[in-house]
Phi, psi and omega in degrees: 000332173297311173313313181296317178312309188294329178291320188293312184296328177291323180304316184291322181290320177299316177298313186295318172306304183303317188294321175303312180297322177291315181294332176303312178300305186300328180295335185263353186285172177101197186258137180239121181251113176261099187296329184287323190254004174065036185241146176231127183247126183220158173261132174257093182286141167297140175293144179258140177302128177087001180281143171288147180301322182284331181297328183290311183303311182303323176289321175291313182253096184223148187285169175242191183295340183244003184229129177252149188228142177223149194241144177222101180281144180226179189279341180236013179185172179225125180251145178233135179242129178246140184223128176238123180271126176220114184064219182284348187255148167248112179274135178239130170236135188242134178244131173245115186254135169238136181249147183220157174271131181125164179294321188216159175315314185299332189289322181214108193263016171246147181291142184291130179293159186300322178295328175292309181300333175278347188283357179074030175267180177289149179224158167233154182230125176261123184240123176246132184245134172227138182232141176221167175239175177045055176059021176089351183300308176272354173050047180269104181283154174278134184290310183230104179264125176244120179267119188259110172301146175265146186270149170165166189294331181268359182258160173293139176265348174242138342281144181265340177287152177307145178250113175287118174233129170276162182305122175093353186271171180228165175220157184243143165213154183220163182207128184276122177283132185290140186292132181305139174260009192289121179262012175090228192238157175205157179248118171260100183260111177261007180294336191254010180113198184296145177244125181251141174235118191236316182290172184296315180295326179286329179288330183291312182305320186288316178300319182291334184278321181291321177299326178289312182295317173297321174301313177291327174296323181294331183274353180084005180282335170227156182263149182211169171205154191234131166235144179232135177212171180251131176225128178056031185080004181248150181276123180252132172241129179244115184251119180256136183234146180242105188287327182251011177049056173243027182062021169236130182282133180276323178203163179236152174243117181251125182256108172266186180303320185234005180204172181236145179228120172262120181239142186269154185252005180053048185272151170302134180198145176278356181243154172266002177169176184214150165257117178263105172248127185284138174283165181298327174292318183300310181296320180292324176297323180286322182292321179288335181269001182067028182259125177294156182194169174255123183283342175233116174238121175272126185239118181253130186247149176295129183277102179261103188282344176206137178285338175279100183283359177089210182268142171230129183243128175248109179251111186280357178286343177261006178106196183293151182254128178225161169238131174282112186284342181285339171273124188298319186286318177296329182293321177302315182299320181290324183289327175304310186298314187290322178298315177309306178302320182299319183289318184293320183276003182059030179292330174281009182046055180265013178069029183267147176308141188278131179261307170226162183248160185225166169221125183247123175214161180265129180230171190298321184275007184126188184288143188219120182234128181262129177246132168254108188286326186270098183289359184270352166232180185257012185263135185280149187243331181219159177230142174239115179235159174249121181212130177053041182061024183233149172255122188242132175239130188228144179276136186267153179295332187273002180300129182218061186247357187078205184278338184213156169213132177246122186264117181252113175294134173291170188286331176290321176298321176297320183289335180287312186297319181291321182287345176262349182082021186259143172272164184201156179260129170207119007272156178246112188261134178242135169246119195249144179285155182289140163285157184307319179297339183267344195256358177298304189289326180291328174293326178292315185294313177294324182292321181288317174308314172309310184293331177292321180297319178301318181298320179277351177053048180286130183242007177292122184275157172301133183291130174292141179245352181203170183204142179247115183228125179057044174072019179234140174255121181248135179245151181285137182223082194070243180264352181241189180230155177235138181271111195266331172199150187204028188295343181260359181297147182219169167070212171277127193238134179238127171271113186290154182287331176224155170221158184256125179228126188055039177081002174242138180277130179233142172281129178273104182260342181231160167237121182293169175294136174070007186308316185249006189307120182077014184281171183259018179301145187246330170223152182233131168233123186268130183295171191275350177266354182291133177250337188223133179251117187291169173300133177062014190307320181240015182305134173079010179279089193277355173265344187285126181250339178213149176222139175239124186263126186296152191302343188251005180298134174244332186236135183231111193287171178290139183052028178302326170242028184299133173073013168286073196297348174254356178299107185243350169220126174243126184244126179265111183277338178237194185225038180252001182289122182245338181219135175229121178289163180305137175064021186300326173240034175281141175070034169265183189295144185298127178081022180305151178243147173248133179232137192215152167303149197303313197289346177245014183299326178282315186289327180283329175305311183295316188294329181264358177310125181074351173265001179225166179285151171301140183099343180279158189240144172237123182232165180270000000 
């Protein structure tokens, strides 16, 4: 946290320094008339793509604290008059600007029309200068007028030597507009986990996004930091971006030798995404640098509704507990578990009361951390290791926690986690297997009990609590059943009205949160018993083309069908839907159709307002 704070303060000072510098330059900008030395200092700015002729003149010829400027547009030219009062005289300098398509005035003697001016071609500008004194009444010309171009990043560098101009004479200068490198818009969707760009075509996309982000960061509109380190002999660049400038980075872009990875950081934010639109100055800077970019980047973030992830149970009676770090979802959950232990063990030096202690050491297979859950002794109970890209939690032989241990984070720890944007589990429950010293007598008792069972011929099986059918798992939920997970489901999928678990039939009434998230199903039929569709239930099912919503569904969770990019037809079979969560049908196929019974067509139209993409249609 201290390192983050240091970086944030450094960034703030840098931005303040840059801002002061820009203001100091702007204060000296404009037309400066030196009556005694017969010199005029002005800025010969570069043309901006799409800039109107008069806007350009107003940038080049602008007043200072002692010089006023007026503009007069004509069909073939634009005039600017600068007036400076000095003693009894008022010095007046008139500029007449004519713009041409071409490198010099002689190539095209007609003023470039607006449509040509916006096309980004080469231009020349002919400027005629005339000077008078005493408000022009006496018409006393200055004999030698010297125009001194001003230096600056946004100014033309040639010619930089002073330009001698007599009264009524003109001079030419030209600047070739950089061809626009704007590639339009792009979507960065981090709601389904990390996004990798590995192929040559994908790396070009990543570079365009990064160019846009860096342009906005250079302008100070978003926060950023860059870290460089070496991994496996390769140089790695990690770029973090704070989109809402709340001093918490929202996502990172990691550039390896041959690919890019975009990762969400689960930072605290009031938004589930942003639209980054580059300004004209930012685009011009990229154009002139020759860098391709997306001028509009839509960024979608995973919506973490609560940083308290609830209860997690780890049962060592079933062996070691592990998370596959190659899986984006499991990686996030592993991070929540690790953050929970870090907070509870005071590893971050947050000044919290010690809840558990730890020992950290390096071993050949990766990081290994020992935790003492029972603060009444000096024995470590569990080990957390990273091996073969898996986070593994193991019970140690020295464990002395009894059968179970529940870790509850205190309120201060929770507040630190939420302020830092970290998810956590509370309670974090552990169920421990019996140690060898304790099991000998227990084994005898179990053996005796087993013999008694055989003698009594007890035939009642242990009641089943779940069943798996067609790559979907159904769990008992009271008197009914919930479809809990089906991420490996494929093809045309129908959710049955009933399933049999432990010899008993249960009505399938719910589809759990994230149940089908990212699956490869192509079409969906929801059974007549379903009443509730959970949050993100079908999010990221990018092969799904059509879905039939069961007649008894009353609730559809937030982002239920979010980012189903091929979903083009949704049919409501019933009229009982009362609630639809935010973004439930966002980012599906453009122009998708929704069909509903005639009597609820009006109410469903209102219900889906803002929950579906613009352009989709609702019909009977």
